[in-house]
C-alpha angles and dihedrals in degrees: 000000000000124000104224135159092192091085133037114252125186109204124199128181122205109195119208089253091062128067137232105221127214117274114287094013112140116230118235117241090245096046117148112272110269096025113147135201122186116217121207108155118199111257093012121122095211136069126196143159131243113215135190104232117239092216105052142004103277146091122253130180138216126240117295104255119207107221092222089057096056106111099176139004123181139161121215119197120226089249090057090054096052121109125215119215123198135212124200133234125221116200134155117264108245089213092062113078090334092294093300126120116262116243115251097005121125114234115210134168128186133212116207112197128201134197100044096123144350133284116003095333098080101098126093130174124221121183139168109283090212129045119228107225117183110220107151130070090247091054093055099038116114094199127119131279137058093289098054119118100259092046092051090047093053093045092046097047094047091048094049093047093049091049089054093057103030094103096051111115094235129028114222100181140013123232114201137165110241128217127222091279092053093252122138115258113231108247097163099092120105090235094055112120118180089204091056108029123174097209122057116239120212098182145350123255123206111193134174121248124220103243131222114289128214115175111255094354112056115035094203093207121142117258123246115237143167128221121208135167133230116236123252129204119258127167090348094307134103107238138173105251097202133059100270146131107294092220104040099023087226114150123229122285126228130178116262145110141179124236121223091261092056097258112146118225107200094192091058089220115156112191126216102246093109094045090051092049090051091050090052090050093047100044102029115025139005100048088061093041090060087064096039091056087074087083094056127187087024094053123105134222124234116248110223124207102187114096112214096203127188096287099265102058120042121060140161138208115218135214111201122194119185117192140148140224116232123186121237095237130072096287107115097192114122124211107212121216137172135208115201122189116191115195121191117237121233128006124086101330104359103111093039091049092053091048091053092048091049089053091055093067091084101027100053095063096048 
């Protein structure tokens, strides 16, 4: 879905507590807020929707849409509107020094973040403020156990990187040492010591964090980023010490993200609840409320139906109808409009509602 003010979009949210009625059913005056009823009378040339207003007890309707003026109608499932965010895994290349750290070399990785601004000023580099330099036999050993060289390297690098960003007002990604099962090792305890860990690390994971959400103001979506490593010297050559792309030095990607509460989502799936709530704010509510507040205290606040969710829970399927208004005279100019209906998945009516909306794709234009 594209936020655009170049065209007129009518946006309607059907929560899972409301119901999409069968075609040509009339909504009752006391229908649950967000209830919807498509109208497609036999022999009529127009289609439209009745809708139970979120703000007051009453039924409103959409524009009358001439069937011949519908240019596109499509239904997108909630699954189609999901986004997948990836983390990246840093692990020593077994072909470099047998997979063991190299004595006296400084190990550095960089995280390049995107989406922090507009235009060309949306890239920022973060890197470990300290450099982990193996100097003891334990630090270069490739043996087993939590105190072997690779494990100490992973614990040390993750610790140094986190120290370098711990005072930033908002955390964009989480850097954690990973155990043999790929699970994050708990480093939050007061007794944790990266120089003397109790759990062996086999790699480092860098994963995005779902950011703080404020409806219409803070999108709360994870940032995209890219992790790369800085070469070290080995046998007189500069080599990439981690498994990575030989050209870009970027390390492998794997699905995964962290929610604000620290819950890890291994699939990396970010659902569209927050995007839907922002669309409702943008197309339906707050832009008008900024003007209505001039009459304070006699202004009124918009009631929103879309639930943003945490990122892994609330999602919506969407029916999108694109049509145009064309005057009856000789003027050939077309005024493009859209109607978007977002129906929540799950709950009381959610799955049935989405099924009915999906079925309208063919029937509304007949």
